[in-house]
C-alpha atoms as one frame of an Amber mdcrd trajectory, in Angstrom:
protein
 111.029 104.289 137.294 107.964 105.427 138.910 105.503 103.081 140.710 102.588
 103.845 137.582 102.127  99.864 137.213 100.776  98.996 140.408  98.757 102.503
 140.856  96.961 101.590 137.441  95.951  97.928 138.035  94.493  99.556 141.909
  92.639 101.979 139.601  90.973  99.133 137.453  91.064  95.820 140.315  89.794
  94.008 136.890  91.995  94.304 134.693  92.923  90.537 131.966  96.405  92.275
 130.380  98.799  92.578 131.189 100.430  95.759 132.810 104.328  96.348 132.878
 106.506  98.951 134.884 109.590 100.359 132.623 109.545  98.139 129.335 112.667
  98.783 126.847 110.738 100.474 124.014 114.154  99.698 121.433 112.432  96.108
 121.294 109.892  96.735 119.955 110.100  99.339 116.976 112.211  99.674 114.255
 114.671 101.515 114.756 115.732 100.306 118.064 116.787 103.061 119.514 114.752
 104.747 123.000 114.048 104.357 126.261 111.777 102.839 128.143 107.739 103.185
 129.435 106.659 103.830 131.898 104.292 101.515 132.069 103.829  99.101 129.688
  99.676  97.991 128.560  98.309  94.961 126.798  95.245  95.181 127.053  92.887
  91.612 126.563  90.056  92.709 124.029  88.284  95.153 123.896  86.018  95.183
 126.518  89.332  94.936 128.378  90.721  98.110 126.678  87.496 100.116 127.240
  87.396  99.137 131.246  91.083 100.155 131.568  90.740 103.145 129.476  87.670
 104.228 131.327  89.434 103.895 135.165  92.795 105.346 134.253  93.079 109.230
 135.712  92.997 111.768 133.782  95.693 113.776 134.473  98.221 110.336 133.057
  98.642 110.459 129.539  98.503 108.034 127.058 100.369 107.087 123.955  99.200
 103.938 121.902 101.829 102.216 119.638 101.844  99.684 116.518 104.102  97.880
 115.322 107.413 100.616 115.513 107.799 100.084 111.768 107.139 104.217 111.391
 108.003 105.599 114.875 111.164 107.562 117.088 111.123 107.157 120.440 113.113
 109.526 121.902 116.089 108.371 124.906 114.438 109.890 127.271 110.864 107.124
 126.850 107.700 107.562 127.493 106.052 109.038 130.552 102.262 107.439 131.560
 100.886 104.399 130.038 102.036 103.479 126.316  99.066 100.861 125.031 100.628
  98.392 122.893  97.686  95.825 121.575  98.024  92.448 120.751  96.775  88.953
 119.351  94.103  89.635 119.903  93.224  92.885 117.801  94.516  90.899 114.573
  92.202  88.786 113.705  91.123  89.099 109.441  87.855  87.601 108.036  87.453
  88.322 105.174  83.447  89.478 104.131  80.736  89.142 101.229  80.534  91.697
  99.616  84.611  92.395  98.291  84.595  93.377 102.028  87.136  92.083 105.146
  87.532  93.091 108.511  90.424  93.241 109.876  92.135  94.650 113.833  94.219
  96.794 114.565  97.154  94.938 115.402  96.904  93.142 111.950 100.637  93.588
 110.176  99.340  95.252 106.965 101.086  92.283 105.154  98.941  90.332 106.224
  95.827  92.107 105.367  96.928  91.489 101.822  97.967  88.364 101.725  94.624
  87.674 103.608  92.375  89.224 100.678  94.561  87.584  97.820  93.626  84.264
  99.431  89.824  85.273  99.488  90.225  87.003  95.778  89.589  90.020  97.147
  91.075  92.594  94.695  92.669  96.256  95.827  94.919  95.265  98.378  98.034
  94.463  97.012 100.035  98.059  97.764  99.488  96.787 102.010 102.377  94.350
 101.011 104.798  96.429 100.453 103.653  99.124 103.453 105.531  97.861 107.277
 103.941  98.903 109.795  99.599  97.456 111.083  96.183  97.996 110.823  96.151
 101.261 113.552  98.795 103.389 112.103  97.024 103.043 108.136  94.272 103.827
 109.272  95.559 107.146 111.311  98.326 107.511 108.683  96.637 107.254 105.765
  98.850 104.551 104.830  99.461 103.928 100.734 101.852 102.590  98.283 101.684
 102.459  95.019  99.315 104.828  93.865  96.752 103.870  96.370  95.714 104.697
  99.990  94.250 103.522 102.933  91.621 105.769 102.535  90.471 104.242  99.614
  90.102 101.241 100.899  88.466 102.000 104.383  84.427 101.507 104.594  84.152
 102.976 108.847  86.630 102.415 111.228  86.042 101.477 114.934  88.347 102.323
 118.112  88.054 102.642 121.052  88.105 106.605 123.179  90.019 108.056 126.445
  86.850 108.039 128.496  86.912 104.336 127.049  84.184 104.831 124.848  83.405
 102.792 122.058  83.061 104.859 118.653  83.108 103.897 115.178  83.774 106.369
 111.754  82.751 105.938 108.639  85.209 107.055 105.702  84.332 110.749 106.143
  84.004 110.632 108.785  87.351 110.502 108.705  89.046 113.264 107.296  91.640
 111.335 104.865  93.333 113.592 103.329  97.809 112.545 101.866  99.898 111.129
 105.467  97.153 112.261 107.843  93.922 112.246 109.007  91.344 114.418 111.150
  90.004 111.051 113.674  90.099 112.681 117.412  93.313 111.943 118.964  91.980
 110.308 121.717  91.181 107.306 119.759  92.515 104.252 119.769  91.865 102.245
 116.466  90.494  98.488 117.369  90.405  97.855 113.500  87.910  98.405 110.490
  86.277  97.528 107.708  87.574  97.860 104.141  85.887  97.249 101.142  87.848
  96.172  97.557  86.648  94.372  94.120  86.268  91.285  92.655  90.159  89.858
  91.077  91.278  86.717  90.262  93.777  84.966  92.908  97.114  85.021  90.723
  96.999  88.722  89.137  96.814  89.870  92.693  99.401  87.727  93.351 101.290
  88.994  90.637 100.431  93.174  91.617 102.229  91.779  94.984 104.732  90.244
  93.459 105.998  93.385  92.016 105.456  95.472  95.259 108.169  93.498  96.598
 110.306  93.758  93.759 109.556  97.674  93.809 110.302  97.351  97.586 113.284
  95.235  97.429 115.231  96.922  95.160 114.899 100.845  96.072 114.664 100.347
  99.890 116.663  99.430 102.369 114.637  96.655 103.677 116.600  94.670 105.972
 118.376  98.004 107.772 117.105  98.838 110.899 115.332 101.834 109.616 112.344
 103.561 111.062 110.092 103.888 106.664 110.088 107.146 104.835 111.215 109.335
 107.322 109.403 112.851 105.164 106.268 112.821 103.344 106.645 113.969  99.863
 106.183 118.107  99.310 103.554 118.597  96.753 104.657 117.596  92.616 108.460
 115.979  94.751 109.856 113.497  95.963 111.487 114.357  99.270 114.925 111.821
  98.374 115.452 113.282  95.152 115.417 116.810  97.316 117.344 115.141  99.814
 119.849 113.418  96.874 120.109 117.485  95.756 121.253 118.938  98.985 124.297
 116.194  99.011 123.233 114.301 101.333 123.060 110.576 100.696 125.135 108.371
 102.688 125.465 111.524 105.575 125.722 110.232 108.829 125.831 111.688 112.846
 126.910 109.331 114.705 125.585 106.028 114.159 122.408 107.457 112.482 122.966
 107.725 108.643 120.783 109.003 105.520 120.248 105.562 103.130 122.638 105.035
 100.410 120.124 103.425  98.707 117.165 105.710  99.417 117.370 108.958 100.513
 114.111 109.211 101.671 115.025 106.727 104.999 117.337 107.217 108.012 119.314
 104.072 109.151 120.590 102.903 112.415 124.177 101.616 112.020 124.411  99.944
 115.083 124.771 101.648 118.977 122.700 105.098 117.116 120.698 107.190 119.814
 116.771 108.786 119.820 118.714 111.770 118.906 120.921 111.517 116.648 118.464
 109.757 114.076 116.368 113.144 115.406 119.089 114.961 114.667 119.644 113.995
 111.413 116.438 114.045 110.520 116.156 117.747 111.742 119.977 118.611 109.917
 118.232 116.775 106.092 115.360 119.325 106.701 116.887 122.470 107.389 119.995
 121.801 104.086 116.576 120.699 102.212 115.561 124.617 103.188 118.874 126.385
 102.186 119.210 124.300  98.817 115.903 124.172  97.433 113.777 126.447  99.889
 111.008 123.243 100.567 110.224 122.563 104.429 109.687 119.050 104.442 107.612
 117.811 107.001 108.357 114.582 108.851 106.017 111.637 108.376 108.001 109.414
 111.051 105.723 109.808 114.080 108.487 111.409 117.386 107.046 109.965 120.622
 108.161 110.431 123.947 110.889 112.594 126.045 114.866 112.961 125.509 117.471
 112.061 127.607
């Protein structure tokens, strides 16, 4: 490993957050695979993040990760600095007008619970979405007919130069599992708006979301969530099943028997095996249906 963490500390002597060299990213992502981060930075707060980015050399790559639920880290790890927001970015605050502010590190599930407790409807879908608000904002996460874009009022972040930015919903440029927000912006939180609703009825919606997820998805396995985006008018899992790939495996990586759009680390899989399995699925679906599946899981890092 390089001494990048030490050098970055010299560029930002008043840094208050934690800089770690060679952190194993397999400990931080749901798949439990992947190489180390050359340097991992966990800022103490938004001021600390802005200070760090403003002093970061322009030639150092930056990657942001959250809870690692929809992420595949390649076996060679991540060059440059990896930024992971911690507890200081996980606050959730209900506000007047059926609004709620959530930090980027807040788990989606916790936002759903906080909204329910405040009598704010429209967030039950987050109860079944793994990951954190930062990832939901970036990829317009959704479930059960509702997307992040349906609730966002404004999004807060810090760009590569250390400048604080605020984006309206329109400026986020949302579409299916995508946003047009600048890639160099690290989201720190967002303001959302729902509607007044009885707490008991919200709780019933959340229970139904949980029941559906537990009976149709391998929630207790080492997985990265939905692997491919649904093509227009079609379901990715059906196309994979029709290609005869239910239960198909490469090494320790396997297509879930329960839900074909989930890939599993059955134990000892490498990032390369999981990615190879995904590419084999894409090739066979292309051959059997003519449909080009698009990765929903974010793949980052370099090969071993």
